C-alpha positions, 0 to 999 in steps of 0.5 A: 067816889061817884062816877060822872056821867057823860051826858051828850047835849044835843043842839037846839036849832032855833028858827021861826015857824016859816023856817021850820016849814020850809025844811019840812017841805024840802024834806018831802020833795026829797022823799018824792024825788028819791025813788026815781033817782033809785030807778035811774041808777038801777037802769043805768046799772043794766047798761053794762060795764059800771066802771065807764057808766056815767049815768050810773055814777051821776045817779049814785052821786045824786042819790048819795047827796039826797041821803045825806041832806035827808039825814041832815034835814031829819036831825035839824027838824028833830031838834028845831025849836020854834021861836017867835016874836009873839007881838013883843015890843022888842027885837027878837027872832022872827021880828020884822024890823025897820031901821033908819040910817043916814042912807035911808031906811031898810025892813027885814026880818030876823031869822036863824043863819039857816033861814037867812036870805038877804035878798028876800029881806031875812038876815041872821040873828048872828049877822052883825046887824041882827045880833045888835038889834036883838032885845032893842026896842022902837026908838033905840039906836044901834051902832054896828061895827061893819067892815067899812067902819061903824054904822048907825041905825035907829029902830023905827018899827017892830012887828 
């Protein structure tokens, strides 16, 4: 009888090159900020009783948040896979899409959930509109089920 080998599958974080660059920049900033937080914690520790030292507890909490975020960023960056639209005529991750509806036109970029920021025109590939647009081409119409009902969109441009 053959033994089953339990291979743990690692996640793949699909994102745009800009999203990966932003994460790397955040990691660099945290690495630069960390030594000062350690110094602040050390200085606060020297002030006496730690049980009532708010400065020490604040610095310790901040250091914990920085270390936690650094571990998270390291993991995401390690398993990140950059996907690009590469000039394809269909909507993919990283594509900038212009859509038209009865309300007007909108233009946004399809990105990963981690990169999504609707205020900057970046919508997630897992959002209702983003997932409905994936794989579609210019001229195609898409119906999206929204909380307020169905919305219809026509793809005007993909870049």
